[in-house]
Structure formats: structure tokens, C-alpha cells
C-alpha angles and dihedrals in degrees: 000000000000111000089198089085088069107072100195098035094049090056094060119094096158142357087269087069089047092054090055092062117098115249091244091065096054097086088055090049090051090054092051092047093049092049091048091054093047094050092049094046094081094058104029124090095218129088091259094159090060088070094055091090093055099050096106092039092053091049092047098049093046090046096050102034126061099241132217090021088052111057122236112190115193114199100210126032094224090066092057105069094096087048091052091052092050094048102061101282099097097113091046095053094102088062095062112139092001122121108276091007135102119312119252089234139035109291126184093212090055100055141358086229090066098083093190138003115255138182109137118064133244096039103102100087094050092048094045092049090054089051092049092050090048091051091051091047091055094042092242116153096215122134123230125208127188117197114197130174124231093248092050088053088069089070111102092226090065092057092045087055093047090052089053093045092054093053091058135060096224119144100248131146118205114193114200107206102202110194093157093076119088104263098179090110091074113190093005092069096092091064101028099088095163091062093045093047090058092058128113098251093051092050090054096043095045091067091043089053092052091052091049091052092052087068092052107061096183094052091042091054092050090050091051094050101051138040090224092059091042088059087048087063089059099047116083091226087078093062096042094045092048086055088055103258124124105239120216123180162317096246131177104254092205096054098092094185093054091045093054094044091050094045091051090054093045091049089065094053125094128219129031115329131185119202115193111210121184116211139169114239112230093014108182095018113094095200091064099038093085099055142020100236110034101115110160116230134171117267112280117259120252138196116260096217117081122215116242097231093113135028095205121115119293111202109186091201091057100044114140125215116242088242090058091049089052094047093051092046091051092052092047093047093047091054090060099033116049092191094066112112127181121221127179136168089199136066116294090241096051093046096045094242100117095101092040090054091053095048099037106025094160091053098048123085119190105192100180108213098344095118099158093043090051092061097045090043088055089050089055091051090051094051089062096051102267122127108231121196113200114203107200138150118247092241092056093044085070088069093057100054098120093045091049091054102035103033103031116018098037090054093040092230119176098244116150117212116201100198110201126189093029110169126008113356102187120217099028088065137196098344092057105036111118093225104138112040097101090049096052096036100048094069095054115098122233096027127126112204124194133181118195122211097202144011099272093046088052091055093047092046091051089052091046091051091050091058097052121103094226140040118306135181130205113192122195135168132254117266136021129340123237093270104267112156116247122235115229089213118080125214132172117250119229104269114254095359123137127203127231105221099178135014111216132191102215092083090238117119127197117207111199126191115204126311098009088071089089095058090040091058093068090048092050091053093047094050096032088238130160112253124207127189099212095193095178123064090180121052095025120211092249094172093056090042091055091047093050091047091051095056100037133068098215140013133207124195121206124195139155093232133083112290092230110095091343133129092294089058089053089055091049091051092049093050092048091050089054092047091242111152111196135140108267127192115197115202126184142107108337123241096269137075112272112221126227127280136110117325088251093053092048091051090048091050089054090044089237096123119097093265094048094046092047093051095045095046096042093050091049093044092053089058087064095052091116088059090049092049093047088053092053098257 
């Protein structure tokens, strides 16, 4: 939309312009900025509404601090959209997440006002502390500010960083943006402690404060003896100040005058400071006012080619997302199996657990950003006979690698991992692509790894995984499936068995793992190649692989994972172990970071769409024409 209709906003090219505005005009600017975000939310691919709660905060920090000389480190990219608008990217906002447009998250290459690139949560305090130490080391007087949300504070890395911050005397400001507290009181928040004390972040920190005090007998005794100290156990300042930070707050995050006055005071202080700011997520957007995670986004992109694993009807208008398939399966399985428990370190909507949480509230655990804890917690559940299902994105599974090995695989515990967003995710870009899971999972003993090619196969694989005695992972892409109808009945697939979908006559065989089967089908028809749905990455169907290798002159593997150490490498290792020497082409995500865009454009950039696969395979296959001729065709 045309920014010219916003008089104040259209006049800002940088925070320097912002700082020239009189304080009295800033509430009007906040209104324009919020309206601009809301009006763009319907057409933009990014989580624009997530930034509505940080409008005043973004204005205040850029007004008080001398950005970009002073460093502002936002923890989560979705908080940063107001910051992007205020730092010269206003007119480009409609391009967020689109190919060639703005990044969904802060990105150093995009703007000098993005002090550091972000994507995963809970990293801001660690990064900002490093920046503060570096500034002191160089004798530079710059200020450093870390802005972290209440959900991101649940990540263990955030508390590790706070512990480190408190042991130093560095000039660092940590702003806790608390959107979990009820902010309906508006300007009265700063004095309405009863309302604030009932908020999510206080509930979490109260218990943390009690645990901290157990280690400090003198303080604990004082707290026990007097009501004043007992209340000190409840207030979050106790925990933060015991960690060594000077606590200030809580402050109404939508009172721009109070924010600026407070930030000006804090700027003069030395040592580590923590400012607690209470905001309302989705402020000004009615669709988000009822829940913390309901950010509208356009429908996810899908491949046009449909895999040939099923001949049942494929209605494009009724296509389910893989996340929906998972959510329905989990509810169905939980009805029949009382030991099923859902665990996710993501939002209930993103993970597909919203309906499960409604129907089985005592069996659903939403752990915010506590990724590592989620895995070890699930391991604990499994040791006592429950059947935990961990719903986690591929990109966040990276954070849990030690827990996956030490706490799950080593003990051969029956934890099921439903790995969403495996492969290229589109608009969220390089920080969120699930490019590496097959490579880092394949080398871990005791794991079973499956990759479904369609919706029904996803449901049956999830069921199969839930019946196994050890850990199993089902990885599926973001977005909708090809439109295969889903059987209500569930049956276990033969473990480690692939499926030949098409017998060709060219003596070329294509081995597809998961979602790329759809694009591979068109290539197989064009080249009259045999097509195999491999289904299992671990264990591989070695017997079928050997049989296919014996009657074909060349093989090509196709996966939506990095080529290095991926499923294609597993095939190469299996062939070598059998002494089968055959030309092998391994196709997957190339050895570079794929930038943001639509899912289709990301697949095209990786040459994993039907056109790219066809070109790559046909060119390579033509190089083996002498082999084909020698074989009589």
C-alpha cells in the first residue's frame, strides 16, 4: 500500500529523522506505523502482526539510542517489523519473505541497523553481551541493547547468558518484552500489580525465584520470616537481581512517553540492567487479540506434480497440510492409546497440536522455546512407559542434537519425533530451512527415519513409528500434500521396505526420498525411468536397492536435504558395501544457503522442482549414452 497516506511515517528515511520529531508527535507516529502493519498483513507473507506489540518499543529504542552506532539486538525476527519500517525499509515492507524482497528476520546484509542476523530464539542476550564486551575492549562508548520476548526467555541459552551477564560489569541493557501478561489495562498497567502478577511470565519466574532462594539460606530465611520478603519471592526482580542484573519495571510497553523517559534514565546507568516491558501481542489487530499465536499468513505453496504412490482421488481444493495430517493422527492415536503424550517447543498452531491440546489438555505440553528440555523431558516420559510424541521443526531439531543422542538414542527410548518443515520452507529463509536433518540424524545409532511422499503415507508412517520399540522420526515438508486421500484406518508399514512406483525401460532408476517423489514422477515418465519411493532413510531397503542396481545401468537419488551426508550418501554407502559399482547421481539441496522466497522459488533455486530435476538428470544421463548403447538401449 502507498506509504504517502501516512504523513509522519512517509517522512522517515532513517532513525535520524525519527529523532528529529518532537516527543508529542510520537503517539501519532505509533498509530500510523501500527495501521501500516495491519493493512500490509493481509498481503504480506511475513508474520507482520507479531510486530504490533513492539511498535512503541521500536520507536522508543531508536529514538533514545544512537542507532546504528548503538547496537539493538532483537531476539526474534517477528518482533522486528516495526524496526524495519523505521530504518529505511518502509516502502519495501510488502516484499517481506518474497524472492528478492526483505528478509523475514533481521539480517546484517540487509541493513546496517540489523546489528546481527537472527532466526532462532533465545540468542539475543548472548550476542549482545559479546558486543558489549567487544566495545569495552576497544574503548568504544557505544551502548548495546538486547530485546527478548517472554517465550524466548524459556530457552535455556537465555538463562545461561543472564548468568554470565550478571557475573560481569558490562554496560548492557536487556529488555524483556512480556506479551504473555494481560495488557488490557492499557496505561494502568504500570500501577496495576495484581494484573501483572497474574501474567504468564510471573508464573514462570515465581518458581524460578523460589529455586534460586533455596540456594541462599540467609535470603530464604528472611523471606520466610516476613511478608515483605515473601512477596519478594513472587516478584521477578528477585530472580534477576540475584543473577546480578538491576531490575526495572514492569512498564507499560504501549506508553511511549514512559518508555522514552525510562530508557533515557537507564542509558545513564552503568552495569547490566533489565527493563521489564509489558505489551499486548497483536495490538490493533482484532484477529490476533484473542490468542498469542494466530498470525495470518497466505496459504503455503505446493508442488503441482502429484506422486504416484496412490491412485485414489486427489482434490486440490481439499488438500491437507502435513501439519494437519499429523494433528489429526495424534488425536486419533491418543483416543486409542492412553499413553500417547504430545510435546512441542513451538506454538500449538505451528506444531499442529491445537486440537490435541483442547481434547487432551493433561497430555499436551507446550514448552515455548525450550527445545533441548523438550527432548530430554520426552525421554523422561518414555522411561516410565508413556509414549511421547515430540512435534518439532527440522531447524529447531538442530538445537537438540546432544539430547537426541545422549538422552534418547543411547537409551533406545521409544520417543517419536514428528519433524515438520523438513526441506525448504519458503519465506522464512535460510535460518529456517530444514536442510540438514537427514545428514545429522543418519549417523546416530538406534534411530528409524522415515520420509512420506503424500498425506496418507505420512499418517501410516506416524502410526508405524508409534509402534516401534525405539526412537523414530518422521520428517515431512511445510505446506500441503499432493492431495491423496487419507485412510482413517492405520496400519504399520513393513520396516525398511521401499516401493517401486514405476518400472521403466531405459535402465535408469530414480530413487526418491519423501516429498520430491511428485516432481520425480514427471522426470521418470519423460525418460522412461524406473521410479522408487524409498520411504525409509534408515534402515534402507538394501535388498531392493541391490536388485534395482543389478538390472539398471545408472541410479539417481533425489532428496529435499543437503546432498552432503544425506540419503543419497546412504545409498552410495550401501552399494559400496555390496560391491555394486554403478554410476550414481545424488541430487538434493546444494551446498549453499538458499535465500527466502516462495516454496516454489526455493525449490527452483535448488533445482529440485520438476524442471530442474529433469534438466539435471537428463544432462547427466546423456553422458552415459555409451553405456546405454552397449547395453542395447
